[in-house]
C-alpha positions as CSV (number, residue, x, y, z in Angstrom):
1,M,124.6,116.6,126.5
2,K,122.5,113.5,127.1
3,A,119.4,115.6,127.9
4,E,120.0,117.6,124.7
5,E,120.2,114.4,122.6
6,L,117.0,113.1,124.2
7,V,115.2,116.4,123.3
8,W,116.4,116.3,119.7
9,G,115.5,112.7,119.5
10,A,111.9,113.4,120.7
11,V,111.6,116.4,118.3
12,I,112.7,114.2,115.4
13,A,110.3,111.4,116.4
14,I,107.4,113.9,116.6
15,I,108.3,115.3,113.1
16,L,108.5,111.8,111.6
17,Y,105.2,110.8,113.2
18,V,103.4,113.9,111.9
19,T,105.0,113.5,108.5
20,W,103.7,109.9,108.3
21,R,100.2,111.0,109.3
22,V,100.2,113.6,106.6
23,V,101.6,111.3,103.8
24,H,99.9,108.1,104.9
25,P,96.5,108.7,103.0
26,L,98.5,109.4,99.8
27,V,101.1,106.6,99.9
28,T,99.3,104.5,97.3
29,P,99.1,107.2,94.5
30,I,102.7,108.4,95.3
31,F,103.9,104.8,95.1
32,F,102.2,104.1,91.8
33,G,103.3,107.5,90.4
34,F,106.9,106.5,91.0
35,V,106.4,103.0,89.6
36,L,104.7,104.3,86.4
37,A,107.4,106.9,86.0
38,Y,110.0,104.1,86.3
39,A,108.2,102.2,83.6
40,S,108.0,105.3,81.4
41,Y,111.6,106.3,81.9
42,P,112.9,104.7,78.6
43,I,110.4,106.9,76.7
44,Q,111.5,110.0,78.7
45,R,115.1,109.3,78.1
46,R,114.6,109.2,74.3
47,L,112.4,112.3,74.2
48,S,114.7,114.3,76.5
49,V,117.4,114.2,73.8
50,R,115.1,116.4,71.6
51,L,113.0,118.3,74.0
52,G,114.9,118.4,77.3
53,R,114.1,116.5,80.5
54,K,111.4,118.8,81.9
55,R,109.7,119.5,78.6
56,S,109.6,115.8,77.6
57,A,108.3,115.0,81.1
58,L,105.6,117.6,80.7
59,V,104.6,116.1,77.2
60,I,104.5,112.6,78.6
61,S,102.6,113.6,81.7
62,L,100.0,115.6,79.7
63,S,99.5,112.7,77.3
64,M,99.0,110.4,80.3
65,L,96.6,112.9,81.9
66,V,94.5,113.0,78.7
67,F,94.5,109.2,78.5
68,G,93.9,108.9,82.3
69,G,91.0,111.5,82.2
70,A,89.2,109.6,79.4
71,L,89.9,106.3,81.1
72,T,88.6,107.7,84.5
73,L,85.4,108.9,82.8
74,E,84.8,105.6,81.2
75,L,85.7,103.9,84.4
76,L,83.1,105.9,86.3
77,L,80.4,105.1,83.8
78,V,81.2,101.4,83.8
79,S,81.5,101.4,87.6
80,V,78.1,102.9,88.1
81,Q,76.5,100.4,85.8
82,V,78.3,97.5,87.4
83,L,77.3,98.6,90.9
84,M,73.7,99.2,90.0
85,S,73.5,95.8,88.3
86,F,75.2,94.2,91.2
87,Y,72.7,95.6,93.7
88,E,69.7,94.7,91.5
89,G,71.1,91.2,91.0
90,I,71.5,90.7,94.8
91,V,67.9,91.8,95.3
92,N,66.6,89.6,92.5
93,V,68.4,86.6,93.9
94,F,66.9,87.0,97.3
95,N,63.4,87.6,95.9
96,W,63.8,84.4,93.8
97,L,64.9,82.4,96.8
98,L,61.9,83.5,98.8
99,T,59.6,82.2,96.1
100,L,60.9,78.7,96.3
101,P,58.9,76.0,98.2
102,L,61.4,75.8,101.1
103,P,60.7,75.1,104.8
104,S,59.4,78.0,106.8
105,D,62.5,78.1,109.0
106,V,64.7,78.5,105.9
107,L,62.4,81.1,104.5
108,N,62.5,83.1,107.7
109,F,66.3,82.8,107.8
110,L,66.6,84.1,104.2
111,Q,64.2,86.9,104.9
112,H,66.1,87.9,108.0
113,F,69.4,87.6,106.1
114,Q,68.0,89.8,103.3
115,D,66.9,92.5,105.8
116,Q,70.4,92.6,107.3
117,V,72.6,92.3,104.1
118,V,70.8,94.3,101.4
119,P,70.8,97.6,103.5
120,R,74.4,97.1,104.2
121,I,75.2,96.6,100.6
122,A,73.2,99.7,99.7
123,D,75.1,101.7,102.3
124,Y,78.5,100.5,101.1
125,L,77.7,101.3,97.4
126,S,76.5,104.8,98.4
127,R,79.7,105.4,100.3
128,Q,81.7,104.3,97.3
129,A,79.8,106.7,95.1
130,F,80.5,109.6,97.5
131,S,84.2,108.8,97.6
132,L,84.7,110.3,94.1
133,P,86.3,113.5,95.4
134,S,88.9,111.4,97.3
135,Y,89.7,109.4,94.3
136,L,90.1,112.6,92.1
137,L,92.5,114.0,94.8
138,Q,94.5,110.8,94.7
139,L,94.6,110.9,90.9
140,F,95.9,114.5,91.1
141,V,98.7,113.4,93.5
142,F,99.5,110.4,91.2
143,F,100.0,112.6,88.1
144,F,102.0,115.2,90.1
145,T,104.3,112.5,91.4
146,Y,104.5,111.0,87.9
147,Y,105.7,114.3,86.4
148,Y,108.1,115.0,89.2
149,A,109.7,111.6,89.0
150,L,110.1,111.9,85.2
151,A,111.5,115.5,85.3
152,Y,113.9,115.0,88.2
153,G,114.7,111.3,87.9
154,E,118.4,111.8,87.5
155,E,118.6,114.1,90.6
156,I,116.5,111.6,92.6
157,R,118.9,108.8,91.6
158,A,122.0,110.9,92.5
159,Q,120.5,111.8,95.9
160,I,119.8,108.1,96.7
161,Y,123.4,107.1,95.8
162,A,124.7,110.1,97.8
163,L,122.9,108.8,100.9
164,L,124.8,105.5,100.8
165,P,127.3,105.2,103.7
166,E,130.9,105.0,102.6
167,K,131.6,102.1,105.0
168,N,129.0,99.7,103.4
169,R,128.7,101.4,100.0
170,E,129.2,98.1,98.2
171,L,126.3,96.5,100.0
172,G,124.1,99.6,99.4
173,E,124.9,99.5,95.7
174,E,124.1,95.8,95.6
175,I,120.7,96.5,97.3
176,L,119.9,99.2,94.7
177,R,120.9,96.8,91.9
178,S,118.6,94.2,93.3
179,V,115.7,96.6,93.6
180,N,116.2,97.8,90.0
181,K,116.4,94.2,88.7
182,T,113.3,93.1,90.6
183,L,111.3,96.2,89.7
184,S,112.2,95.9,86.0
185,A,111.0,92.3,86.0
186,L,107.8,93.2,87.8
187,V,107.1,96.1,85.3
188,R,107.8,93.8,82.3
189,A,105.6,91.1,83.7
190,W,102.9,93.7,84.5
191,L,102.9,95.0,80.9
192,L,102.9,91.6,79.2
193,L,100.3,90.1,81.5
194,N,98.0,93.1,81.0
195,V,98.2,92.8,77.2
196,A,97.4,89.1,77.5
197,K,94.4,89.9,79.8
198,G,93.0,92.3,77.3
199,I,93.2,89.7,74.5
200,L,91.7,86.9,76.6
201,M,88.9,89.2,77.7
202,T,88.0,90.0,74.1
203,I,88.1,86.2,73.2
204,G,85.9,85.5,76.3
205,F,83.3,88.0,75.2
206,I,83.2,86.5,71.8
207,I,83.0,82.8,73.0
208,F,80.2,83.5,75.5
209,R,78.4,85.9,73.1
210,V,78.3,88.7,75.6
211,S,78.3,91.3,72.8
212,D,79.3,91.9,69.2
213,L,82.9,92.1,68.0
214,Y,83.3,95.8,68.5
215,T,82.1,95.8,72.1
216,A,84.3,92.7,72.8
217,I,87.3,94.6,71.5
218,V,86.4,97.6,73.7
219,A,86.0,95.3,76.7
220,G,89.5,93.9,76.0
221,F,90.9,97.4,75.9
222,L,89.2,98.4,79.1
223,T,90.5,95.2,80.8
224,F,94.0,96.2,79.7
225,A,93.6,99.8,80.8
226,F,91.9,99.1,84.1
227,S,94.8,96.8,85.1
228,F,97.0,99.9,85.4
229,V,94.6,101.9,87.6
230,P,95.1,101.5,91.4
231,L,92.0,100.0,93.2
232,F,90.6,98.7,89.9
233,E,91.3,95.6,87.9
234,G,90.2,93.6,84.9
235,W,87.8,91.5,87.0
236,M,85.3,94.4,86.8
237,I,84.7,93.7,83.2
238,W,83.9,90.0,83.5
239,L,81.9,90.7,86.7
240,A,79.8,93.1,84.7
241,A,79.2,90.5,82.0
242,A,78.3,87.9,84.6
243,I,75.8,90.2,86.3
244,Y,74.4,91.0,82.9
245,F,73.7,87.3,82.2
246,A,72.4,86.7,85.7
247,V,69.9,89.5,85.5
248,K,68.6,88.0,82.2
249,G,68.3,84.6,83.8
250,A,71.2,83.0,81.8
251,Y,72.9,81.5,84.8
252,L,75.1,79.0,83.0
253,H,76.5,81.8,80.8
254,A,77.0,83.9,83.9
255,L,78.9,81.1,85.7
256,G,80.9,80.4,82.5
257,I,82.1,83.9,82.0
258,A,82.8,84.3,85.7
259,L,85.0,81.2,85.8
260,Y,86.7,82.1,82.5
261,G,87.5,85.6,83.8
262,F,88.5,84.4,87.2
263,I,90.9,81.8,85.9
264,L,92.3,83.4,82.7
265,V,91.9,87.2,83.3
266,S,91.9,88.3,86.9
267,P,92.9,87.6,89.6
268,M,94.3,84.0,89.1
269,P,97.0,85.0,86.5
270,D,98.3,87.6,88.9
271,Y,99.3,84.9,91.3
272,T,100.3,82.1,88.9
273,I,101.7,83.5,85.6
274,R,103.1,86.7,87.0
275,P,105.3,85.0,89.6
276,M,106.7,82.7,86.9
277,L,107.6,85.7,84.7
278,V,109.2,87.6,87.5
279,A,111.1,84.6,88.8
280,R,112.5,84.0,85.3
281,D,113.8,87.5,84.9
282,T,115.2,87.9,88.5
283,E,116.5,84.3,88.8
284,L,114.5,83.8,92.0
285,D,112.4,80.9,93.1
286,E,108.8,81.0,91.9
287,T,107.5,80.1,95.3
288,L,109.4,83.0,96.9
289,V,107.9,85.4,94.3
290,F,104.5,83.9,94.9
291,I,104.8,84.3,98.7
292,G,106.0,87.9,98.2
293,M,103.0,88.8,96.0
294,I,100.4,87.1,98.2
295,G,101.8,88.3,101.5
296,G,102.5,91.8,100.1
297,T,99.0,92.2,98.8
298,W,97.5,90.9,102.1
299,A,99.6,93.3,104.2
300,M,99.7,96.4,102.0
301,G,97.0,96.1,99.4
302,L,97.6,96.5,95.7
303,K,101.0,98.1,96.1
304,G,102.1,95.1,98.1
305,L,102.0,93.1,94.8
306,I,105.1,95.0,93.8
307,I,106.7,95.6,97.2
308,G,106.4,92.0,98.5
309,P,108.8,90.4,95.9
310,I,111.2,93.3,96.2
311,V,111.5,93.0,100.0
312,L,112.0,89.2,99.8
313,N,114.7,89.8,97.2
314,L,116.4,92.3,99.4
315,L,116.2,89.8,102.3
316,L,118.2,87.3,100.1
317,V,120.8,90.0,99.4
318,L,121.2,90.7,103.1
319,L,121.4,87.0,103.9
320,K,124.2,86.5,101.3
321,E,126.1,89.5,102.7
322,W,125.7,88.1,106.2
323,K,127.0,84.7,105.0
324,R,130.0,86.4,103.4
325,L,130.8,88.4,106.5
326,T,130.5,85.2,108.7
327,E,132.8,83.2,106.5
328,S,135.4,86.0,106.3
329,S,135.3,86.4,110.1
330,R,136.0,82.6,110.5
331,R,139.0,82.5,108.3
332,P,141.5,84.4,110.5
333,S,140.6,82.2,113.5
334,Q,141.3,79.1,111.5
335,A,144.8,80.1,110.4
336,P,146.5,79.9,113.9
337,Q,145.0,76.4,114.4
338,E,146.4,75.2,111.1
339,L,149.9,76.5,112.0
340,S,149.8,75.0,115.5
341,S,148.8,71.6,114.1
342,R,151.9,71.4,112.0
343,P,154.8,69.3,113.5
344,P,157.9,71.3,114.6
345,G,160.9,71.3,112.3
């Protein structure tokens, strides 16, 4: 019997390992597909009354696909321009430094540094350009997961609750409530902050005279939209504006729009304002949310921005449960001591 258990244990371990190797490259699009479906579920619930769950999920998914396709095309065009401008800006900076009246040792160091760095940057940019098929595959998985989560959300929820053990069902339900509360707060903070980023980016383009009013509004919309796309963020917009000014020689304008974007658009607000919004809705400490976002992003990339605070909130739930069990286990042992301490008669 023991040998049979070992064999089955080894078979299960092998299956789990192979499954993880298969799913691992697609974890990020699957994760964000479920998160976006969670954020879209209120719309799905209202439309399903008229159209039914699967049909309403199909309508929402197709609408998201059209929006996502247009956004991806615009994203690719902007990305190519940004990458080309970035590469040309690096080359121009090195060429300008080499024309300065610097000591020969410094000039030799800069020349050697340029010979080493510029080819590496060119190689990195070319690899990013050829990664387009991989990104499109991830986008397909993302939309498939999004539709599936919308269409079968009730079944997924029922299966999750069915997996809860009867012995510790109360603790399991508390954990699920904690996940739901934290994820709701993160999604609300995500939406509110992205709207604010778009408005601030438009204002920044107007203040620093990057472009006319129409283009500034488009830049604000792209900042809002890019903030929902995995691997991209609003910083791409102000970086493109900064490179545009640097190529034209307007270095103060480039520094100004870069500082403005870094502090008010991305990434600074993600680690300052977002923790405050999440902490307010989840009744958590702001420092704990901040640590969860920083540590989660460091450990797991962009998805860690959401997973980190959820995990730390779950840790608090488990610590409270452990404290409750510890206190309840001490009470029976204290009762005999109290009885024995009473005087007889």
